[in-house]
Structure formats: C-alpha cells, structure tokens
C-alpha positions as CSV (number, residue, x, y, z in Angstrom):
1,M,30.6,101.7,-22.2
2,G,32.0,103.0,-25.6
3,T,31.0,101.1,-28.7
4,G,32.3,101.3,-32.2
5,R,29.0,103.1,-33.1
6,A,29.3,106.0,-30.6
7,P,31.4,108.4,-32.6
8,S,29.3,108.0,-35.6
9,W,26.1,108.5,-33.7
10,L,27.6,111.6,-32.0
11,Q,28.7,113.0,-35.2
12,R,25.2,112.7,-36.7
13,V,23.6,114.4,-33.7
14,T,26.2,117.2,-33.9
15,R,25.5,117.6,-37.6
16,L,21.7,117.7,-37.0
17,L,22.0,120.3,-34.2
18,G,24.2,122.6,-36.4
19,G,27.3,122.3,-34.3
20,A,29.3,120.5,-37.0
21,P,32.8,121.7,-37.6
22,H,32.8,124.1,-40.5
23,Y,31.0,122.4,-43.3
24,P,31.5,124.3,-46.7
25,V,28.5,126.2,-48.0
26,L,28.1,128.2,-51.2
27,L,25.6,131.0,-51.4
28,V,25.0,132.4,-54.9
29,D,23.0,135.6,-55.2
30,G,23.6,138.9,-57.0
31,Q,22.2,140.7,-54.0
32,R,25.0,140.3,-51.5
33,D,23.1,141.7,-48.6
34,E,20.5,138.9,-48.9
35,A,23.2,136.3,-49.1
36,H,24.9,137.7,-46.0
37,Q,21.7,137.5,-44.1
38,L,21.3,133.8,-45.0
39,A,24.9,133.1,-44.1
40,A,24.4,134.6,-40.7
41,L,21.5,132.3,-40.0
42,L,23.7,129.2,-40.6
43,G,25.9,129.8,-37.6
44,E,29.3,128.8,-36.7
45,G,29.2,125.2,-37.9
46,F,29.5,126.3,-41.5
47,R,32.2,127.9,-43.6
48,V,30.2,130.1,-46.0
49,R,31.4,131.5,-49.3
50,I,29.3,134.1,-51.1
51,V,29.5,134.7,-54.8
52,G,27.4,136.9,-57.0
53,G,26.9,134.9,-60.2
54,L,26.9,131.7,-62.2
55,H,30.5,131.8,-63.3
56,A,31.9,132.6,-59.9
57,A,29.8,129.8,-58.5
58,I,31.3,127.3,-60.9
59,Q,34.8,128.5,-60.0
60,A,34.0,128.3,-56.3
61,V,32.8,124.7,-56.7
62,A,36.2,123.9,-58.3
63,D,37.9,125.5,-55.4
64,Q,35.9,123.8,-52.6
65,A,33.3,121.0,-52.7
66,P,30.4,122.5,-50.7
67,I,27.8,120.3,-49.0
68,L,25.2,123.0,-49.4
69,V,24.6,125.3,-52.3
70,V,21.8,128.0,-52.0
71,T,21.1,130.0,-55.1
72,E,18.8,132.6,-56.4
73,L,17.2,132.0,-59.8
74,E,18.0,135.4,-61.2
75,L,21.8,135.8,-61.5
76,P,23.5,138.6,-63.3
77,D,25.4,136.2,-65.7
78,G,23.0,133.3,-66.1
79,T,20.2,131.5,-64.3
80,G,20.0,129.5,-61.1
81,I,18.4,126.7,-63.3
82,D,21.7,126.6,-65.4
83,L,23.7,126.5,-62.1
84,L,21.6,123.7,-60.7
85,R,22.0,121.6,-63.8
86,A,25.8,122.1,-63.8
87,L,26.1,121.3,-60.1
88,R,24.0,118.1,-60.3
89,V,26.5,116.6,-62.8
90,H,29.7,118.0,-61.2
91,P,31.5,115.3,-59.4
92,S,32.1,117.4,-56.2
93,T,28.5,118.5,-55.9
94,S,26.4,115.7,-57.3
95,K,25.4,114.7,-53.8
96,A,25.4,118.2,-52.3
97,L,22.2,119.8,-50.9
98,L,20.9,122.2,-53.6
99,M,18.4,124.8,-52.4
100,V,16.7,127.7,-54.2
101,V,15.8,130.8,-52.3
102,S,14.2,133.2,-54.8
103,W,11.8,136.1,-55.3
104,R,10.2,134.1,-58.0
105,K,7.1,132.4,-56.7
106,G,5.4,130.9,-59.7
107,I,4.8,127.2,-59.8
108,D,6.5,126.9,-63.1
109,D,9.8,128.3,-61.6
110,K,9.6,125.9,-58.7
111,V,9.0,122.9,-60.9
112,A,11.8,124.0,-63.2
113,A,14.2,124.3,-60.3
114,L,13.2,120.8,-58.9
115,L,13.7,119.2,-62.3
116,A,17.1,120.9,-62.7
117,G,18.2,119.2,-59.4
118,A,17.1,121.4,-56.5
119,D,16.3,119.6,-53.4
120,D,14.1,122.5,-52.0
121,Y,12.7,125.8,-53.1
122,L,11.9,128.7,-50.7
123,V,10.3,132.0,-51.7
124,K,11.8,135.3,-50.4
125,P,11.4,136.8,-48.0
126,V,12.3,133.7,-46.0
127,A,11.6,133.6,-42.2
128,P,14.9,132.9,-40.5
129,A,13.6,129.9,-38.6
130,A,12.1,128.4,-41.8
131,F,15.4,128.6,-43.6
132,V,17.4,127.0,-40.8
133,E,14.8,124.2,-40.4
134,E,14.8,123.5,-44.1
135,V,18.6,123.1,-44.1
136,K,18.4,120.8,-41.1
137,R,15.6,118.8,-42.7
138,L,17.4,118.4,-46.0
139,S,20.6,117.4,-44.2
140,Y,18.7,114.8,-42.2
141,F,17.1,113.2,-45.3
142,K,20.3,113.3,-47.3
143,Q,22.0,111.6,-44.4
144,I,19.4,108.9,-44.4
145,L,19.4,108.5,-48.2
146,L,23.2,108.9,-48.5
147,P,24.7,107.5,-45.3
148,V,28.3,107.7,-46.6
149,W,27.9,111.5,-47.3
C-alpha cells in the first residue's frame, strides 16, 4: 500500500499542521516580551531563537539558517527594512519566509517592507490565531512555489 510518494505527502501534511520536527525560526524584536509571546504561539514544531536587533539577527542567520524570520520594523540598532533587504540576498535566507509584525500601521511602512522582501505584514497587537494562520498560510504557499524548500 505504500508508494514512493507517501513519505513526502505525510511530511507536507505534518508541516502544514505545525507538527514538523523543530524548524528553525528567528524572531527579531527589541521588546523581548513581545517576541516571547509570538514564540509561544508557534508551538513545539519550531526551534525559536530570539534576538533584539539588526546585528544580532545577521549573526543568528550566520549560525543557523531559519525557515521563518519575524521582525519588528523598529530595532534598537537599525531598521527591519535593512534586515529584510539583507536577508533576501543572504544565501541561507533567500527563500525563507520573512514576516513583519510591527506597531507601525501606515501603508507606506507596509509597502516599504514588502518591497524590501517581506512576505507578509501584520500590525500589532496581533491576535494569536491570526499569527499562527498567517505562518501556516505562508508556509503553504512557499511550499507550492518552492517545492524543494
């Protein structure tokens, strides 16, 4: 009854349901309490690293290649826009999911983030279910668009 496709299909379903085995995630926010709240929402299928600024994020990317990076736009040592641009061209994160979760709600901020490489932009405070659903949605579309990822 097994086919060569079964494991691949099961792995995809497991990923979509959030039960995947410890995918690396990087949360970048100067407000560590807010980052810890987002980390708790992701659940056990993710290995979350939290850093507080631009330079620490660049170092963290060099240490591990995250599949998801969530950043605030306002960082103590730079901007989330600068981080997004750097991550889009970095070999280990060029195909990663890049999400902005920020207090800035202006359309100019959202457009700038999307042009810099963000896949999505959520405005704080973010409902827990909305954050989780956006991560799942982005994962699903990235998987379709980049099946080898």
